[in-house]
Backbone as CSV, one residue per row, in Angstrom:
resi,resn,N_x,N_y,N_z,CA_x,CA_y,CA_z,C_x,C_y,C_z
1,MET,5.541,13.905,-15.082,6.413,12.833,-15.467,6.026,11.570,-14.703
2,TYR,5.952,10.488,-15.408,5.574,9.210,-14.824,6.774,8.307,-14.668
3,PHE,6.665,7.412,-13.702,7.627,6.335,-13.537,6.830,5.076,-13.288
4,ALA,7.189,4.002,-13.963,6.542,2.712,-13.750,7.607,1.631,-13.724
5,ALA,7.492,0.722,-12.772,8.454,-0.372,-12.649,7.743,-1.615,-12.141
6,LEU,8.332,-2.744,-12.459,7.853,-4.030,-11.961,8.915,-4.595,-11.035
7,LEU,8.489,-5.097,-9.885,9.378,-5.793,-8.960,8.861,-7.217,-8.822
8,ALA,9.671,-8.180,-9.217,9.284,-9.590,-9.114,10.109,-10.243,-8.016
9,ARG,9.428,-10.913,-7.104,10.132,-11.602,-6.021,10.546,-12.984,-6.504
10,THR,11.817,-13.264,-6.415,12.354,-14.552,-6.835,13.043,-15.212,-5.639
11,GLU,13.555,-16.415,-5.855,14.287,-17.109,-4.791,15.535,-16.334,-4.381
12,ASP,16.087,-15.559,-5.321,17.316,-14.807,-5.057,17.058,-13.384,-4.595
13,GLY,15.827,-13.008,-4.367,15.486,-11.646,-3.958,14.596,-10.978,-5.005
14,TRP,14.566,-9.681,-4.982,13.718,-8.921,-5.892,14.473,-8.587,-7.179
15,GLU,13.765,-8.700,-8.305,14.286,-8.266,-9.598,13.400,-7.135,-10.078
16,ALA,14.023,-6.069,-10.538,13.270,-4.903,-11.001,13.439,-4.721,-12.500
17,SER,12.393,-4.212,-13.125,12.473,-3.820,-14.528,11.560,-2.623,-14.724
18,ASP,12.061,-1.664,-15.530,11.185,-0.548,-15.836,10.217,-1.027,-16.906
19,THR,9.121,-0.370,-17.023,8.110,-0.823,-17.962,7.425,0.356,-18.622
20,GLU,7.082,0.160,-19.848,6.302,1.148,-20.592,4.840,0.770,-20.485
21,LEU,4.010,1.721,-20.201,2.578,1.464,-20.067,1.789,1.965,-21.268
22,ASP,2.481,2.336,-22.346,1.790,2.893,-23.510,0.763,1.943,-24.104
23,ASP,1.032,0.634,-24.073,0.106,-0.344,-24.648,-0.854,-0.929,-23.616
24,VAL,-0.764,-0.472,-22.382,-1.634,-0.966,-21.312,-2.853,-0.060,-21.211
25,GLU,-4.026,-0.657,-21.406,-5.255,0.130,-21.362,-6.187,-0.269,-20.236
26,THR,-5.998,-1.460,-19.679,-6.882,-1.935,-18.623,-6.066,-2.581,-17.505
27,LEU,-6.708,-2.786,-16.378,-6.066,-3.479,-15.265,-5.697,-4.901,-15.678
28,SER,-6.506,-5.514,-16.504,-6.216,-6.856,-17.000,-4.914,-6.866,-17.801
29,ASP,-4.724,-5.863,-18.657,-3.474,-5.745,-19.421,-2.285,-5.600,-18.475
30,LEU,-2.441,-4.783,-17.441,-1.377,-4.553,-16.472,-1.053,-5.837,-15.710
31,SER,-2.077,-6.582,-15.326,-1.872,-7.854,-14.615,-1.143,-8.847,-15.505
32,ASP,-1.531,-8.904,-16.784,-0.850,-9.802,-17.722,0.621,-9.433,-17.862
33,LEU,0.910,-8.135,-17.932,2.285,-7.656,-18.022,3.082,-8.088,-16.787
34,ALA,2.474,-7.985,-15.615,3.131,-8.393,-14.368,3.390,-9.896,-14.362
35,ARG,2.421,-10.677,-14.820,2.601,-12.132,-14.846,3.690,-12.535,-15.844
36,GLU,3.778,-11.838,-16.968,4.840,-12.098,-17.938,6.203,-11.801,-17.317
37,ALA,6.299,-10.710,-16.573,7.555,-10.355,-15.913,7.934,-11.420,-14.887
38,ALA,6.949,-11.939,-14.173,7.207,-12.988,-13.186,7.723,-14.244,-13.874
39,ALA,7.128,-14.599,-14.999,7.563,-15.786,-15.738,8.996,-15.610,-16.239
40,GLU,9.315,-14.426,-16.743,10.676,-14.154,-17.227,11.698,-14.204,-16.105
41,ALA,11.276,-13.829,-14.904,12.186,-13.838,-13.755,12.238,-15.212,-13.076
42,GLY,11.443,-16.161,-13.593,11.399,-17.485,-12.983,10.619,-17.498,-11.693
43,ALA,9.650,-16.585,-11.576,8.893,-16.445,-10.328,7.389,-16.478,-10.607
44,GLU,6.948,-17.411,-11.446,5.555,-17.427,-11.905,4.520,-17.412,-10.781
45,ASP,4.770,-18.118,-9.711,3.789,-18.194,-8.632,4.090,-17.215,-7.508
46,ASP,5.116,-16.408,-7.680,5.508,-15.463,-6.640,4.873,-14.100,-6.865
47,THR,5.164,-13.220,-5.965,4.604,-11.877,-5.959,5.296,-10.976,-6.974
48,VAL,4.490,-10.212,-7.694,5.003,-9.149,-8.554,4.291,-7.870,-8.125
49,LEU,5.072,-6.821,-7.942,4.525,-5.512,-7.603,4.720,-4.591,-8.797
50,VAL,3.684,-3.868,-9.129,3.770,-2.844,-10.164,3.716,-1.510,-9.436
51,PHE,4.738,-0.707,-9.618,4.796,0.626,-9.042,4.532,1.637,-10.145
52,ILE,3.630,2.558,-9.882,3.363,3.656,-10.811,3.326,4.926,-9.983
53,GLU,4.008,5.956,-10.464,3.932,7.232,-9.754,3.940,8.380,-10.745
54,GLN,3.270,9.426,-10.341,3.367,10.692,-11.041,4.025,11.625,-10.045
55,GLU,5.137,12.185,-10.436,5.977,12.985,-9.563,5.197,13.859,-8.582
56,ASP,5.400,13.621,-7.304,4.856,14.432,-6.209,3.333,14.577,-6.207
57,THR,2.619,13.774,-6.992,1.167,13.914,-7.050,0.447,12.696,-6.482
58,TRP,0.769,11.515,-6.999,0.130,10.285,-6.528,1.026,9.100,-6.880
59,PHE,0.782,7.993,-6.188,1.451,6.740,-6.537,0.443,5.610,-6.400
60,GLY,0.723,4.541,-7.111,-0.119,3.356,-7.034,0.741,2.115,-6.956
61,VAL,0.233,1.109,-6.266,0.892,-0.183,-6.176,-0.140,-1.231,-6.541
62,VAL,0.228,-2.100,-7.468,-0.612,-3.232,-7.831,0.167,-4.484,-7.473
63,ARG,-0.470,-5.373,-6.749,0.175,-6.624,-6.349,-0.503,-7.768,-7.084
64,VAL,0.316,-8.568,-7.756,-0.186,-9.739,-8.471,0.528,-10.960,-7.898
65,ASP,-0.249,-11.869,-7.343,0.282,-13.115,-6.790,-0.223,-14.271,-7.644
66,GLY,0.642,-14.791,-8.506,0.243,-15.896,-9.379,-0.979,-15.533,-10.207
67,GLU,-1.991,-16.383,-10.162,-3.213,-16.159,-10.938,-4.310,-15.461,-10.129
68,ASP,-3.989,-15.073,-8.886,-4.980,-14.370,-8.055,-5.333,-13.028,-8.685
69,ASP,-6.497,-12.510,-8.331,-6.887,-11.179,-8.784,-5.900,-10.158,-8.241
70,PRO,-5.601,-9.132,-9.010,-4.675,-8.106,-8.533,-5.259,-7.325,-7.359
71,ARG,-4.386,-6.895,-6.472,-4.767,-6.037,-5.348,-4.171,-4.667,-5.626
72,ILE,-4.930,-3.611,-5.336,-4.552,-2.263,-5.756,-4.614,-1.294,-4.590
73,PHE,-3.640,-0.392,-4.554,-3.682,0.755,-3.657,-3.277,1.982,-4.465
74,VAL,-4.040,3.063,-4.315,-3.739,4.341,-4.957,-3.733,5.405,-3.868
75,SER,-2.673,6.214,-3.825,-2.501,7.191,-2.746,-3.479,8.355,-2.817
76,ASP,-3.892,8.744,-4.009,-4.834,9.859,-4.173,-5.687,9.583,-5.405
77,ALA,-6.876,9.064,-5.172,-7.743,8.650,-6.273,-8.126,9.814,-7.175
78,ALA,-8.425,10.963,-6.601,-8.843,12.114,-7.416,-7.718,12.563,-8.339
79,ALA,-6.488,12.595,-7.846,-5.349,12.974,-8.688,-5.097,11.914,-9.751
80,ALA,-5.199,10.657,-9.377,-4.973,9.569,-10.330,-6.034,9.560,-11.425
81,ALA,-7.252,9.955,-11.082,-8.341,9.965,-12.062,-8.083,10.965,-13.184
82,ARG,-7.257,11.961,-12.921,-6.941,12.959,-13.941,-5.765,12.522,-14.812
83,SER,-5.292,11.324,-14.629,-4.141,10.822,-15.360,-4.543,9.562,-16.130
84,SER,-4.025,9.431,-17.329,-4.372,8.265,-18.143,-3.918,6.967,-17.484
85,TYR,-2.769,6.968,-16.825,-2.299,5.748,-16.171,-3.061,5.488,-14.879
86,GLY,-3.461,6.521,-14.200,-4.254,6.348,-12.987,-5.608,5.731,-13.275
87,GLU,-6.183,6.087,-14.412,-7.485,5.529,-14.786,-7.440,4.011,-14.923
88,ILE,-6.276,3.469,-15.269,-6.126,2.019,-15.389,-6.395,1.357,-14.037
89,LEU,-5.928,1.983,-12.966,-6.038,1.408,-11.627,-7.404,1.623,-10.986
90,LEU,-8.092,2.678,-11.383,-9.359,3.045,-10.744,-10.525,2.310,-11.397
91,THR,-10.603,1.031,-11.098,-11.666,0.199,-11.643,-12.986,0.512,-10.937
92,ASP,-14.081,0.119,-11.554,-15.396,0.291,-10.934,-15.450,-0.402,-9.580
93,GLU,-14.871,-1.594,-9.495,-14.871,-2.336,-8.227,-14.134,-1.557,-7.146
94,LEU,-12.978,-1.002,-7.484,-12.200,-0.229,-6.523,-12.969,1.006,-6.068
95,LEU,-13.691,1.618,-6.994,-14.455,2.820,-6.675,-15.817,2.518,-6.060
96,GLY,-16.141,1.229,-5.945,-17.412,0.843,-5.339,-18.608,1.069,-6.241
97,LYS,-18.388,1.021,-7.542,-19.466,1.215,-8.509,-19.806,-0.101,-9.168
98,GLU,-21.044,-0.204,-9.605,-21.437,-1.344,-10.410,-21.116,-0.995,-11.858
99,PRO,-20.501,-1.928,-12.608,-20.099,-1.615,-13.976,-21.219,-1.053,-14.847
100,ASP,-22.450,-1.500,-14.653,-23.553,-1.002,-15.473,-24.435,-0.020,-14.715
101,GLY,-24.030,0.303,-13.477,-24.842,1.193,-12.653,-24.515,2.651,-12.907
102,PRO,-25.167,3.540,-12.166,-24.927,4.968,-12.320,-23.465,5.310,-12.042
103,GLY,-22.846,6.004,-12.957,-21.459,6.402,-12.788,-20.473,5.310,-13.125
104,GLY,-20.956,4.116,-13.474,-20.071,3.014,-13.807,-19.598,3.101,-15.241
105,ILE,-18.601,2.320,-15.518,-18.073,2.266,-16.870,-18.531,0.951,-17.473
106,ASP,-19.265,1.035,-18.575,-19.791,-0.176,-19.189,-18.688,-1.046,-19.774
107,ASP,-17.650,-0.443,-20.332,-16.604,-1.203,-20.991,-15.264,-0.562,-20.673
108,LEU,-14.465,-1.224,-19.839,-13.177,-0.646,-19.462,-12.264,-0.468,-20.666
109,ASP,-12.442,-1.293,-21.710,-11.615,-1.138,-22.909,-11.964,0.124,-23.668
110,ALA,-13.098,0.733,-23.359,-13.520,1.933,-24.082,-12.996,3.213,-23.438
111,LEU,-12.192,3.084,-22.358,-11.641,4.275,-21.731,-10.826,5.075,-22.741
112,ASP,-10.992,6.382,-22.737,-10.230,7.251,-23.619,-8.954,7.647,-22.899
113,LEU,-7.887,6.938,-23.185,-6.609,7.230,-22.559,-5.832,8.126,-23.507
114,ASP,-5.887,9.420,-23.231,-5.331,10.400,-24.167,-3.839,10.609,-24.031
115,GLY,-3.194,9.907,-23.114,-1.745,10.032,-22.977,-1.315,11.274,-22.213
116,THR,-2.254,11.989,-21.599,-1.898,13.172,-20.829,-0.942,12.753,-19.726
117,GLU,0.211,13.390,-19.673,1.197,13.000,-18.686,1.348,13.993,-17.544
118,ASP,0.662,15.108,-17.622,0.843,16.077,-16.554,-0.180,15.923,-15.436
119,GLY,-1.136,15.034,-15.616,-2.112,14.773,-14.571,-3.153,15.853,-14.405
120,GLU,-3.119,16.858,-15.233,-4.082,17.944,-15.138,-5.292,17.636,-16.013
121,PRO,-6.482,17.999,-15.583,-7.644,17.806,-16.433,-7.519,18.707,-17.659
122,GLU,-8.145,18.268,-18.776,-8.088,19.075,-19.985,-8.695,20.447,-19.760
123,ASN,-9.732,20.502,-18.948,-10.386,21.763,-18.632,-10.448,21.855,-17.117
124,ALA,-9.741,22.792,-16.542,-9.666,22.895,-15.074,-11.040,23.034,-14.432
125,ASP,-12.025,23.561,-15.169,-13.372,23.687,-14.625,-14.031,22.337,-14.418
126,ASP,-13.572,21.299,-15.146,-14.150,19.968,-15.033,-13.791,19.301,-13.710
127,GLU,-12.767,19.804,-13.047,-12.240,19.158,-11.863,-13.275,19.030,-10.748
128,ASP,-14.128,19.999,-10.592,-15.082,19.976,-9.491,-16.459,19.470,-9.881
129,GLU,-16.640,19.046,-11.119,-17.942,18.560,-11.545,-18.168,17.165,-11.009
130,ASP,-19.454,16.785,-10.895,-19.733,15.430,-10.461,-20.372,14.671,-11.611
131,ASP,-20.715,13.406,-11.353,-21.229,12.558,-12.412,-22.737,12.674,-12.582
132,GLY,-23.355,13.651,-11.978,-24.794,13.848,-12.106,-25.584,13.116,-11.035
133,SER,-24.950,12.308,-10.239,-25.663,11.557,-9.208,-25.679,12.313,-7.884
134,GLY,-25.061,13.495,-7.869,-25.013,14.273,-6.638,-23.777,14.002,-5.820
135,ALA,-22.946,13.036,-6.242,-21.710,12.720,-5.531,-20.556,12.758,-6.513
136,SER,-19.425,13.111,-6.016,-18.238,13.143,-6.860,-17.929,11.731,-7.347
137,ALA,-17.511,11.599,-8.593,-17.266,10.291,-9.190,-16.086,9.578,-8.538
138,VAL,-15.067,10.322,-8.137,-13.874,9.716,-7.555,-13.544,10.444,-6.255
139,PRO,-13.404,9.690,-5.166,-13.104,10.345,-3.892,-11.675,10.876,-3.848
140,ALA,-11.490,11.946,-3.119,-10.137,12.464,-2.886,-9.478,11.591,-1.832
141,GLY,-8.178,11.423,-1.917,-7.439,10.659,-0.920,-7.207,9.220,-1.327
142,PRO,-6.646,8.449,-0.401,-6.270,7.070,-0.693,-7.476,6.168,-0.922
143,ILE,-7.255,5.152,-1.753,-8.307,4.190,-2.036,-7.663,2.842,-2.329
144,GLY,-8.336,1.785,-1.961,-7.850,0.449,-2.286,-7.459,-0.353,-1.065
145,ASP,-6.668,-1.372,-1.303,-6.268,-2.352,-0.304,-5.025,-1.859,0.444
146,THR,-5.239,-1.254,1.603,-4.115,-0.711,2.370,-3.242,-1.805,2.983
147,GLY,-3.733,-3.022,3.021,-2.968,-4.131,3.596,-2.228,-4.970,2.570
148,LEU,-2.156,-4.522,1.318,-1.558,-5.364,0.285,-0.071,-5.622,0.475
149,LEU,0.611,-4.809,1.280,2.041,-5.008,1.515,2.350,-5.414,2.957
150,ALA,1.327,-5.657,3.765,1.523,-5.940,5.189,2.429,-7.148,5.423
151,ASP,2.226,-8.218,4.662,3.056,-9.403,4.856,4.491,-9.215,4.349
152,LEU,4.722,-8.106,3.650,6.062,-7.794,3.148,6.765,-6.747,4.020
153,GLY,6.102,-6.305,5.098,6.731,-5.394,6.046,6.230,-3.960,6.039
154,VAL,5.248,-3.636,5.166,4.698,-2.281,5.123,3.250,-2.357,5.604
155,SER,3.022,-1.892,6.828,1.675,-1.958,7.394,0.750,-0.973,6.694
156,ASP,-0.547,-1.151,6.928,-1.516,-0.236,6.319,-1.297,1.197,6.791
157,LYS,-0.970,1.381,8.067,-0.721,2.727,8.591,0.509,3.352,7.940
158,GLU,1.553,2.546,7.769,2.762,3.055,7.111,2.480,3.436,5.666
159,LEU,1.732,2.599,4.971,1.401,2.876,3.567,0.618,4.175,3.444
160,LEU,-0.345,4.378,4.331,-1.166,5.586,4.301,-0.377,6.841,4.668
161,SER,0.699,6.679,5.402,1.464,7.850,5.844,2.588,8.246,4.886
162,LEU,2.804,7.470,3.828,3.906,7.772,2.915,3.667,9.051,2.129
163,ASP,4.733,9.804,1.957,4.721,11.018,1.144,4.862,10.599,-0.318
164,SER,4.002,11.109,-1.184,3.999,10.709,-2.593,5.338,10.901,-3.283
165,SER,6.133,11.850,-2.834,7.392,12.114,-3.521,8.449,11.036,-3.271
166,ASP,8.365,10.315,-2.158,9.366,9.297,-1.830,8.763,7.913,-1.598
167,ALA,7.490,7.743,-1.818,6.787,6.531,-1.404,7.367,5.251,-1.990
168,LEU,7.588,5.217,-3.284,8.057,3.979,-3.890,9.453,3.609,-3.408
169,SER,10.303,4.585,-3.218,11.635,4.325,-2.669,11.544,3.822,-1.237
170,ASP,10.646,4.415,-0.461,10.457,3.984,0.924,9.941,2.543,0.989
171,ILE,8.989,2.206,0.127,8.468,0.836,0.088,9.584,-0.127,-0.307
172,ALA,10.324,0.215,-1.365,11.410,-0.643,-1.826,12.458,-0.848,-0.738
173,GLU,12.714,0.182,0.048,13.682,0.079,1.153,13.233,-0.982,2.151
174,VAL,11.961,-0.950,2.537,11.435,-1.936,3.488,11.499,-3.345,2.891
175,LEU,11.252,-3.460,1.585,11.274,-4.765,0.923,12.694,-5.300,0.733
176,GLY,13.683,-4.430,0.909,15.062,-4.815,0.629,15.362,-4.762,-0.869
177,ALA,14.621,-3.924,-1.581,14.754,-3.837,-3.032,15.116,-2.444,-3.507
178,ALA,15.593,-1.595,-2.603,15.892,-0.199,-2.960,16.938,-0.115,-4.062
179,GLU,18.003,-0.917,-3.965,19.063,-0.856,-4.959,18.580,-1.290,-6.337
180,VAL,17.791,-2.374,-6.387,17.326,-2.848,-7.698,16.315,-1.877,-8.299
181,LEU,15.524,-1.220,-7.468,14.580,-0.224,-7.989,15.337,0.969,-8.557
182,GLU,16.356,1.403,-7.854,17.139,2.559,-8.326,17.828,2.282,-9.650
183,THR,18.152,1.028,-9.924,18.810,0.719,-11.196,17.902,0.932,-12.397
184,VAL,16.590,0.911,-12.190,15.654,1.114,-13.316,15.058,2.509,-13.316
185,ARG,15.372,3.319,-12.325,14.849,4.686,-12.260,15.480,5.537,-13.277
């Protein structure tokens, strides 16, 4: 089961909205969705956080500040890679791949997002295979910008130590947005 929400920082505090990711296929689509939410909240140049979690398996946070490039953190890249929504966050840049290089994705719009919601690979035997380069395509464990929430009160060490089952609630608590997040849960 997935949960996705947007938190937009406004002059009056944080505003939360739940969001459907069915029409989101790329990180660019997700960033556009976040910017639209910021505009609706009257916070176009302010911070918008996108929270995505798969129950007790992994969570991701995408931070969009105005027109800046999005910053991403994923708690468990290998688990997220087995999920259609996780694949949105695991860009070639985040994984340290060149888009046209070995193991890279030539066209992010060509990702086959099959809507699998259980996070399990279609064939459990595929889980341990590599991309033919001798290295696993996606590393196990956290990946991304561990400092993306530091200025909001969540240090990189705190972010890395969060338990996937309570992480988004814990982050929202530090931000002072726990109540607004719970209203969209």
